[in-house]
N, C-alpha and C positions, 0 to 999 in steps of 0.2 A: 735277591740277587746272589749269585754264586760265581766266584772265580777263584783262581789259584791263590791269590793273596788273601781274600776274605776267608776261604776255607782253611788255609794254613794257620792264620792267626787265631782261628776258632778251634784248631786241633783236628781238623778233618784232613785226611791223607790225600796227597796228590803225587803224581809220578815225578814231579820236579819241584824245586823250590821256586817261589815267586821272586821276581826281580824288580827293583826300582832303585832310584838314586836320591840321596839327600841333595838338595839344591839342583834338582833336575829341571825345575821350572825356571828357564832363563839361561844365562851365561853361554852355554855351548850350542844352543839351538839357533840355526841360521835365521829363522823367522823372528826369533826374539831380538836378534841384533838389528834387524830391519825396523822393528818397533822402537828400539832404543834410539835409533836415528831420528825418530819423530817425537818421542815422548821421554820425559825424565822417569827415573825409577819411581819417584813419588806419584807421578801422574798415572803410571801403569798400575800401581798398587791401589790407588784411590778411585780408579774408574772400574766399576764392576765388570763391564763387558770386556775391557782390556785385560783385567786380572784373570777372568775366566779363560780368555784366549791363551794367555801365557800358561796357565795351569794345565791346559789340555795339550799344549804343543808336544811335550815329551811322550804322551800317549800315542799321538798320531805319527810322530817322526821317529821315535826310538823304539816304540812297541813295548814300553814298560807295562807291568801288570797293575799299577795303581798310580793315580794322580795325587799330588800333594798341593794344597792350596798355595797360591802365590801371594805371599804376604811377608811380614817381618816380625821377629820376636819383640821389637821395640815399640810396637803399637800399644803395648800395655803402659809403659811409662808415659807415652804421649797422651794416652787417655787419662793419666793421673795428673796432667797439667804441665808436663815438661815439654819445652819447645825443641823439636828435633829437626835436623837438617840432614839429608842424604847427600854427601859430597862425593867427589871422585876418589877420595881416600877413606871412604866408609862413613858410617853415621856419626853425627856429632850433636851433642846436646848444647844448647845455648848457655845454660847455667847448670853445670854438673853439681851434684849434691855435696861434693867435697869443698865447694866454694860457698856453701850456705851455712850460716850459723845454726839455723833451726830448719832442717829438711822437712819436717812435718808441716811447717807453715807454708811451704812452697807448693805442696801437693794438694790437689782437689780432684778426686776421681770423678769422672763423668763417663759412665758406661756407654752413653749415646755416641761418643766419639769412636766407638768400635763398629758402628752401624755399617760402614763401608765394607767391612770384612764379611758380615752376614749377607750383604747385597752381592758380594762377589761369589759367595757360596751358592746363593740362589741362582745367579747367572750361570755358574758352572754346572749345577744340577740340571739346568734346563737344556744343556747341550752335551753332557757327558755320555759316552756310550753306555748302554744299559748294563754291560758286564764289567765295567771299570769302577772300582771303589774310589772314593775321595778321602784322603787322609787330612785331618785337621791337626793343628799344632799350636803350641805357644812355648815361650821360653820358661825354663824353670826359675824359681825364685832367686837362687844364687846368681845365675848368669845374668838375669835381668838386673839384679842389684849391682853387679860389677859395672855394667854400662852406666847405670843411673848415677853412681857415685863418681866414677872416673870421667865420664863425659865423652870419651873417645874410645875407639877400638884398636888403634894402631899399636898401643902398648898392651899386649895380651897377658901381661902379668898383673895388671890392675893394682898397682901398689897402694894407692890411696884407699881403694875399696877394701882390700885385704886388711889394711891397717885399721879401718873402721870396724871390721868384724871382730878383731882382737881387742881394740881399745874402747869402743863405745857400744857395749852390749845392748843398752836400752834402745838407742836409735836403730841399731841393726835389727833388733827384734820387731820394732815398730814397722820398719820398711818391709821386712820379709812378710809380716802379717798382712800389710796393705796390698802388696803384690799378690799374695796368695788369694786373698778374698776376691780381687778383681779377676784374677786368672781363672778361678773356679766359675765365676759368672760367664766369663768369656768362653771357656771350654764348653759349658752346658748350652750356651747359645749356638755354638758350632754344631753340637749334637742335634739341637732342635731344627737346624736348617739343613741337615741331611748328611753329615759326614759318616763314614763307615768305620773309621778307626781314628785314634788320636795319639800323637807323639809329643812327649815332653822333652825338649832339648835342654840339657844341662851341659853346654859346651865347655864350661870352665869348672866342672866338678872337681877336676884334679888340682885346682889351686889351693885347696885346703887339705890338711892331713885327713885321711879317711875316717879316723876316729872322731874328729871334730865334725866332719861332714855328716857322719851317722847321727851324732848327738844333736846338732844344731839345724841341719838343712833337711835331712831325710823326712822328718815329721811334716814339713810343709809339702814336700813332694808327694807324700802319701795322701794328704788331704785332697790335692788336685786330682790325682789319678784315681783314687777311690770314688770321688764324686762322679767322674766320668763312667767308671765301671758300673756304678749303681744304675745307670741308664741302659746297661746292656751293651755298650760300645766297648770293644777291646782297646787296650792301651799299650804303647811302647814307650819305655823309659830309656833315654840315651844319656848316660852320665860319662861324657868323654873324659879320659884321663884318670878315672877312678882306680884303675889298675886292680891290684889284689883286693881293694876295697869292695869289689863286686861280691865278695863272700857275704857281706852284710845283707845282700838282697836275697839270699837263699830261701828265707822263710816269707818273703813278700808274696803278694798275690797278683803282682803285675803280670800281664799276659806275655809280653816279650821285653827283652832288654837289648838295646843297641850296643854293639861292641866296636871300639875303635881299633885301628890297625896295629897298635903297639902291644897287643896281646893276641895269642892264637885263639881262634874260634873254639878249638877243643878245650883249652884251659878255661875259657869263659863259660862254656857250656857246663863244665864240671862244677865250677864255682857256684853258679846260680841254681843248680839242681834240676831234676827232671820235670818239675812242675811249670817251669818258665821256659819259653822259647827264646832263641837268640836271633839277632839280626846283625848282619855285617859280613865281613869286615875288611874287604880288600883295600889296601893302601891306595888312596886316590891318586897318588903321584905316579903309580904304575900306568894309569890311563894316558899319561903324557908321553909314553915311550912308543914302542912299536908292537904290532900284533903278535909276533912270535914271543916277545917278552910277556905280553899280557896273557897269552894262551898258557904259557908255562906256570904263571901265577894262579890262573884259574884251575888248572889241573890239580893243584894241591888241595882243592876243596872237594874233589870228587868222592874220596873215601869217606869224608865227613857227611856229605850230602846223601850218600847211599844208605847210611844207617840212622841219620837224624832227620826225623820228619818235621820237627818244630824248628825250622830254620828259614828265615827270609834272607835272600842274598841282597847285599847292599855294599856300599863303601864304608870305610871306617870313619869317614866324615864327608863333608860336602864335595861335590864335583868342583875341581879347580878351574879357574877361568881359562887357562891355556890348554885345556883338554880338547883334542880334536874330536869333532862330532862323530867321525867314522869309528873312532876307537870305542866310544860309549855304545854305539849301535852294535859293534862287534861283540861286546860283552853281553848285551841283552840276547843277541841271537845265539851266542855260544851257550849261555845258560839254558835257553829254551830247547836246544838241539842235542845236548849231551844225554846219553843213556844213563839216567840216574839209578836205574835198577841194576844194571850189569857192569857199569863202569866203563873206562876207556878201552 
């Protein structure tokens, strides 16, 4: 199978960059909202046929160049024995690890609890268009740890979790190791079931100083991504908020790195060096404005896209819930129709 996304991530030249959005499966798709009127988020995620339907909605309705599996990064701690509820205010763990004297005693990993994800991949592969790749994913160890310790997501500073990283090195290392081992098995099973690329989300990479991140977290990231790369599947690493810490990735062998909107795509590209591609990084808030504003923001990428072939267009984070569907579709069509050889 060959398409603009698959070729670009493998270093094969195309006349335009590929385009897809993080969190494209759901939220802004009208058909998804109809499903949410009938089913809970949990029901959609755990029913393979429904998960496959949601996964493919952006392909059919937005025209993006790749699908990403409809799932959640917190299936890993759930498979480790933590009870998880998806509320209207975000995910919530019944017993966060900051309330447990011995977190290791609470956890009991059961990989079979991830079976519903593989069934969803199988259902997706049975109906996905032949020229559309499927991206698999999981949460990076640090981000997963933040949720497990804090228990809720509304405080995005995760103070108790960060405190544990500094204060209790032994427990932190144990948890990071446990998350990493299960994440590797999870990622490799996604490969076996047919994904074409894999993205590791470290949404809260910026919570730690990048020197500490480099020393303590990056070794676990490497283990997950290198395990996937050994199968021949390309990988994208998205360390949101790492900032100038992207420099530490310059000698890594990851295929692509995702870039948030707080840094220019040009600076990020220079930091990671010529061997790694970049993905990103339009501010997702711009999609909530008007088409003239969006067009002006997109035009700033043309000079970069004319000279850089290893670039996947995306947002600097996930699609926001209040994004008009028409604006997201406008971005996809604009990217596809610009003359990336000659410019505006």
